[in-house]
SEPA-238929 format. One line per 4 residues: for each residue x, y, z of C-alpha. Coordinates in steps of 0.2 Angstrom, whole numbers, plus 2048, in hexadecimal, padded with zeros to 3 digits. Last residue first. Example, Ala and Ser with C-alpha at 12.3 -4.5 7.8 and 13.67 -1.06 7.14 Angstrom:
2
844,7FB,824  83E,7EA,827 .
This chain:
316
6E9,D67,E79  6D4,D6A,E79  6D4,D69,E8C  6E2,D75,E91 .
6DC,D81,E84  6CB,D81,E8E  6D4,D84,E9B  6E1,D8F,E98 .
6D1,D9A,E93  6C7,D96,EA4  6D5,D99,EAE  6D5,DAD,EA6 .
6C5,DAF,EA6  6C5,DA7,EB9  6D0,DB1,EC1  6CB,DC0,ECB .
6BA,DB8,ECE  6C2,DA8,ECF  6CF,DAD,EDF  6C2,DBB,EE6 .
6B2,DAD,EE7  6C1,DA0,EF1  6C7,DAA,EFB  6B7,DB3,F01 .
6B2,DA0,F03  6A7,D93,EF9  6B3,D89,EF7  6B4,D81,F08 .
6BF,D73,F05  6BC,D64,F0F  6C6,D58,F18  6BA,D58,F27 .
6AB,D5A,F1F  6A5,D4A,F1F  6A8,D4C,F32  698,D57,F34 .
68F,D59,F23  691,D56,F10  683,D4D,F10  681,D38,F0A .
688,D30,F1B  67B,D3C,F27  66A,D36,F1D  66F,D26,F24 .
676,D29,F30  666,D33,F3A  66C,D45,F3C  667,D4D,F4B .
67A,D50,F4D  67B,D5B,F3E  670,D63,F42  676,D6D,F54 .
684,D74,F4A  677,D7D,F3D  67D,D7F,F2C  672,D6E,F25 .
67A,D63,F18  671,D5F,F05  669,D4D,F02  656,D55,EFE .
647,D4C,F0B  652,D48,F1A  65D,D59,F19  64D,D64,F19 .
647,D5A,F28  657,D5B,F2F  656,D6F,F2B  645,D70,F32 .
64D,D67,F42  658,D75,F45  64F,D84,F44  65D,D92,F35 .
64A,D91,F2C  641,D96,F39  64E,DA7,F3C  650,DA9,F2A .
63D,DAB,F29  63E,DBA,F38  64B,DC2,F2F  641,DC1,F1E .
630,DC9,F2B  63F,DD6,F31  647,DDC,F20  630,DDB,F17 .
634,DEB,F0C  63F,DE4,F03  64B,DF0,EFD  65C,DE8,F03 .
654,DD5,F00  657,DCA,F0A  665,DBF,F09  662,DA8,F0E .
674,DA0,F08  676,D8E,EFF  689,D8A,F03  698,D84,F00 .
6A2,D72,EFB  6B1,D6D,EF5  6B3,D57,EFC  6C5,D52,F00 .
6C1,D42,F06  6B0,D41,F06  6AF,D34,EFC  69C,D2E,EF5 .
693,D1E,EF0  687,D16,EE0  680,D08,EE1  66F,D0E,ED9 .
660,D0B,EE2  658,D1B,EDC  65B,D22,EEC  66E,D21,EE8 .
66A,D2B,EDA  667,D36,EE5  672,D37,EF1  682,D36,EE0 .
677,D44,ED9  679,D4D,EE9  68A,D4D,EEB  68D,D54,EDC .
69A,D48,ED2  6AC,D48,ECE  6AC,D35,EC8  6B5,D26,ECA .
6B4,D13,EBC  6AB,D1F,EAE  69F,D19,EA4  69B,D0A,EAD .
688,D0E,EAA  684,D12,EBC  691,D1D,EBF  68F,D27,EB0 .
682,D2A,EB4  685,D31,EC4  68F,D3B,EBA  683,D41,EAD .
678,D49,EBB  681,D56,EC0  682,D5D,EAC  692,D62,EA6 .
69B,D55,EA2  6AF,D52,E9E  6B7,D40,E9D  6C6,D40,EA0 .
6D3,D30,EA1  6DE,D38,E94  6E1,D44,EA1  6E6,D3B,EB1 .
6F8,D40,EB4  6F2,D52,EAA  6E7,D57,EB6  6F4,D57,EC4 .
700,D62,EB8  6F0,D6C,EB6  6F0,D70,EC8  703,D73,EC9 .
703,D81,EBE  6F4,D8A,EC7  700,D8A,ED6  70E,D8D,ECF .
705,DA0,EC7  701,DA1,EDA  6F1,DA5,EDF  6EF,D90,EDC .
6FB,D90,EED  6F0,D9B,EFA  6DF,D95,EF4  6E4,D83,EF8 .
6ED,D84,F05  6DE,D82,F14  6D8,D72,F0B  6E8,D6A,F0E .
6F3,D68,EFB  6F6,D57,EFA  6F7,D52,EE6  6E3,D4F,EE9 .
6E3,D5D,EF1  6E7,D67,EE3  6DF,D5E,ED7  6CE,D61,EDF .
6D2,D73,EDF  6D6,D72,ECF  6C7,D6B,EC9  6BD,D76,ED4 .
6B9,D83,EC8  6C6,D7D,EB6  6B9,D7B,EAD  6AE,D6A,EA9 .
6AA,D5F,EB5  6B1,D50,EB9  6B0,D3C,EB5  6BE,D34,EB5 .
6C2,D24,EAA  6C6,D11,EAF  6DA,D0E,EB4  6D6,D0B,EC7 .
6E5,D01,ED0  6F1,D0A,EC5  6E8,D19,EC0  6EB,D21,ED3 .
6E5,D32,ECF  6D3,D31,ED5  6DB,D27,EE3  6E3,D38,EEB .
6D3,D3F,EEB  6CE,D30,EFC  6C8,D1D,EFD  6C2,D15,EEF .
6BE,D07,EF0  6C4,CF3,EEA  6BA,CE9,EF2  6AA,CEB,EE9 .
6B0,CF9,EDA  6A2,CF5,ECF  693,CF1,EDB  699,D00,EE7 .
699,D0C,ED5  6A5,D1D,EDA  6A3,D30,EE1  6B0,D3B,EE2 .
6AA,D4A,EE9  69F,D5E,EE5  697,D65,EF3  685,D6E,EF8 .
682,D76,F0A  674,D7D,F0E  666,D8D,F16  677,D95,F19 .
673,DA8,F21  67A,DB7,F16  67C,DCA,F17  688,DCA,F22 .
690,DBA,F25  688,DA9,F2D  68D,D98,F27  69E,D9A,F20 .
6A2,D8B,F32  692,D83,F3A  684,D8F,F3E  67C,D91,F4F .
68E,D98,F55  687,DAA,F4A  679,DAE,F5A  668,DA9,F55 .
661,DB9,F49  65A,DC5,F4D  667,DCF,F58  670,DC8,F44 .
66C,DD8,F3D  66F,DCF,F2C  678,DDE,F1E  669,DE0,F11 .
66D,DD9,EFD  66D,DE4,EF1  67B,DEE,EF7  689,DEB,EEA .
695,DE4,EF8  686,DD8,EFD  67E,DD3,EF0  693,DCF,EE8 .
695,DC6,EF7  681,DB9,EF6  685,DB6,EE2  697,DAF,EE3 .
68E,DA6,EF5  682,D9E,EED  670,DA6,EEE  660,DA0,EF7 .
654,DB1,EF6  648,DBC,F02  640,DC9,F00  63B,DC9,EEB .
631,DD3,EE1  63F,DE1,EE1  63D,DF0,ED3  649,DFE,ECF .
649,DF9,EBC  65B,DF8,EBC  65F,DF2,ECE  652,DE2,ECC .
65D,DDC,EBB  66C,DDC,EBF  664,DD1,ECF  65B,DC5,EC2 .
66A,DC3,EB7  679,DC0,EC7  67A,DAD,EC4  66F,DA2,ECB .
65A,D9F,EC3  651,DA5,ED4  63F,D9C,ED4  62E,DA7,EDA .
627,DA1,EEA  61A,DAB,EF2  614,DA9,F06  603,DB1,F0C .
604,DB5,F1F  5FE,DB1,F2E  60F,DAE,F37  60D,D9C,F3E .
605,D98,F2B  611,DA1,F20  620,D99,F2A  617,D88,F27 .
616,D8B,F16  625,D90,F11  635,D87,F1B  62F,D73,F1B .
622,D70,F0F  627,D7D,F04  63A,D7B,F05  638,D6A,F01 .
62C,D6E,EEF  63A,D7C,EED  64A,D6E,EEF  63E,D63,EE3 .
């Protein structure tokens, strides 16, 4: 669905404007495909959409080209965190708290702290398996301001605090691994509240299931366009990124799939019913940017260690 949307809104119109052929491929996530390019010296791509961790690594290792910002819209054309040395944001995605509005009519939760209120909402909780995002969410529910989360987590006391907060609801947690599970569980009444991908909740709504997102303390990230350093079409890559940074095109993209735009001018152009269900504008006001360099450094340094602790904690 994402590639179909990109083809209709970005790829085909750009190819027509430039009078070129536009070949597509699929990036599977992670570093494997870029590692293969490094090892073989073959670079089949010119431009690719990546998550922040890969963008940072590719920039540091010289796999992605430093951008020439004189060929792109000015950085203030983009929302905070969307413009960097090697990447230009294209979508915003997020993880948030959600509930079934049919089941909780008249007793709707309002904040991430409500996820921990087992008296008012005593049912099961759906959460993604693994420490990443859950430790951040737990600290925000415990009163840590979003811009202080990684400062707190960088201490042993902060990590202990996050696990202690999770201890409070551990008997009620039902762990999901696939993104589709959280909305399915909410729809079926298997869980009362769930941490879920915002896009999954919006898609459930579009299919007629009355699920509602809670935007308080969402954790969001930005996927970015990058240009391969060994591409022989670097200038054309810049032209494509500029084309894909047109606010009106990003609005059409948000209408097709529930991801937030990355250009400042796009958000005011969004229809209210679209804006209500995507990570954009006011919905990010209390959000934590989980794609920051600070977040990336933290998880690169401590993911293995904290995953071991997490697995032991889950098994207890």
